[in-house]
C-alpha positions as CSV (number, residue, x, y, z in Angstrom):
1,X,-134.9,17.8,-114.8
2,X,-135.4,17.3,-118.4
3,X,-133.9,20.1,-120.6
4,X,-135.9,19.9,-124.0
5,X,-135.2,22.3,-127.0
6,X,-137.1,25.2,-127.8
7,X,-138.4,23.7,-130.9
8,X,-139.7,20.5,-129.5
9,X,-142.1,22.4,-127.0
10,X,-143.1,24.1,-129.9
11,X,-143.7,21.2,-131.4
12,X,-145.6,19.3,-128.8
13,X,-148.0,22.6,-128.4
14,X,-148.3,22.7,-132.3
15,X,-149.9,19.1,-132.2
16,X,-151.7,19.9,-129.4
17,X,-153.8,22.6,-131.3
18,X,-154.1,20.8,-134.3
19,X,-155.4,17.7,-133.4
20,X,-158.2,19.7,-131.0
21,X,-160.4,19.2,-129.5
22,X,-158.8,15.6,-129.6
23,X,-156.0,14.9,-127.4
24,X,-152.8,14.4,-128.9
25,X,-150.5,12.3,-128.7
26,X,-146.2,11.5,-129.6
27,X,-143.2,10.4,-128.4
28,X,-139.8,12.1,-128.1
29,X,-136.9,9.4,-128.5
30,X,-132.7,10.3,-127.1
31,X,-130.2,9.0,-125.9
32,X,-127.9,9.8,-122.8
33,X,-131.0,12.3,-121.7
34,X,-131.0,13.9,-124.6
35,X,-133.6,14.8,-126.8
36,X,-132.3,13.5,-130.6
37,X,-136.0,13.0,-132.6
38,X,-140.0,13.5,-132.4
39,X,-142.2,11.4,-133.5
40,X,-146.0,12.6,-134.2
41,X,-148.4,9.8,-133.6
42,X,-152.5,9.1,-134.4
43,X,-154.2,9.0,-131.4
44,X,-156.5,6.0,-131.9
45,X,-158.8,6.4,-129.4
46,X,-159.7,9.7,-131.6
47,X,-161.2,10.9,-127.8
48,X,-160.9,14.3,-126.2
49,X,-160.4,12.4,-123.0
50,X,-157.4,9.7,-123.5
51,X,-154.9,8.8,-126.0
52,X,-153.5,5.7,-127.1
53,X,-151.0,5.4,-129.4
54,X,-151.8,3.6,-132.8
55,X,-149.9,0.7,-133.4
56,X,-148.8,1.0,-136.9
57,X,-147.6,4.3,-135.6
58,X,-146.0,2.6,-132.5
59,X,-144.2,0.1,-134.5
60,X,-142.7,2.4,-137.1
61,X,-141.8,4.5,-134.0
62,X,-140.1,1.3,-132.3
63,X,-138.3,0.3,-135.5
64,X,-136.6,4.0,-135.7
65,X,-135.9,3.9,-132.5
66,X,-134.0,0.3,-132.5
67,X,-132.2,1.4,-135.8
68,X,-130.6,4.6,-134.1
69,X,-129.9,3.0,-131.1
70,X,-132.4,5.6,-129.3
71,X,-134.5,5.2,-126.1
72,X,-138.3,6.7,-125.6
73,X,-136.9,9.6,-123.4
74,X,-140.5,10.9,-123.3
75,X,-143.8,10.4,-124.3
76,X,-146.2,13.0,-124.6
77,X,-149.9,14.3,-125.0
78,X,-152.6,16.5,-124.4
79,X,-155.5,17.6,-121.9
80,X,-157.8,20.1,-124.0
81,X,-159.8,21.3,-120.8
82,X,-158.1,19.9,-117.7
83,X,-154.5,21.0,-116.3
84,X,-151.5,19.4,-117.5
85,X,-151.6,16.5,-114.0
86,X,-151.8,12.9,-115.2
87,X,-155.3,12.3,-115.1
88,X,-156.2,8.4,-113.1
89,X,-156.6,7.0,-116.3
90,X,-153.0,7.9,-117.4
91,X,-151.7,6.9,-114.3
92,X,-153.1,3.6,-114.5
93,X,-151.7,2.8,-118.2
94,X,-148.6,4.7,-117.7
95,X,-146.5,1.3,-118.2
96,X,-142.5,3.6,-119.0
97,X,-141.3,3.6,-115.8
98,X,-138.0,5.2,-117.1
99,X,-139.7,7.6,-119.4
100,X,-141.0,11.0,-119.0
101,X,-144.5,11.5,-119.2
102,X,-145.4,15.1,-121.0
103,X,-148.7,16.6,-120.9
104,X,-149.7,20.0,-122.4
105,X,-152.8,21.6,-121.2
106,X,-154.7,23.8,-123.2
107,X,-157.7,24.8,-120.9
108,X,-156.7,28.4,-121.1
109,X,-155.9,28.4,-125.4
110,X,-153.6,31.3,-125.3
111,X,-151.1,30.1,-122.4
112,X,-150.7,26.2,-122.9
113,X,-149.0,24.5,-120.1
114,X,-146.5,22.2,-120.5
115,X,-145.7,19.5,-117.7
116,X,-143.1,16.7,-117.2
117,X,-144.0,13.7,-114.9
118,X,-143.0,10.7,-114.1
119,X,-145.0,8.0,-113.1
120,X,-143.6,4.7,-111.4
121,X,-145.7,2.3,-109.5
122,X,-148.6,4.2,-109.5
123,X,-146.7,6.9,-108.4
124,X,-146.8,10.4,-109.9
125,X,-143.7,12.5,-109.8
126,X,-143.2,16.1,-111.3
127,X,-139.9,16.7,-112.9
128,X,-138.6,20.5,-113.4
129,X,-138.8,21.0,-117.3
130,X,-136.2,23.2,-118.9
131,X,-136.5,25.3,-122.2
132,X,-133.5,25.1,-123.6
133,X,-132.2,27.5,-126.9
134,X,-132.1,25.6,-129.9
135,X,-129.0,23.7,-129.8
136,X,-129.2,21.6,-133.3
137,X,-131.2,18.9,-132.9
138,X,-133.0,17.3,-135.1
139,X,-136.5,17.6,-135.4
140,X,-139.1,15.7,-137.5
141,X,-142.4,15.7,-136.6
142,X,-143.5,12.9,-139.0
143,X,-146.8,12.0,-138.9
């Protein structure tokens, strides 16, 4: 199970809405399975059908993770017109088996859906996503 404070969920959804009609993407850092920081990233694909974290953003994020001793807890992106479930492309490109993959669907813009998955060896497993009240975790949605 992945537990996220409401602020992280709200930020992922806001990012998806702002980048629509293109997919958004970003990373949530963590320590000991708890989120510590959200990083918005630029989708280098600038596409409504796929995402690719811009290499300069990825380097910036990796450096900050390393400086703080954090791990990649979750990688998020949006599906603008389809359900919140990993596409075949998402599965084939999944390179972080220990991370959660969060997908937010904007298929119904009034009711976004956010779901959490693990993708390991081409297999998709859905995990419960628990949304909790904000517990004081620092959120810096830097671009």
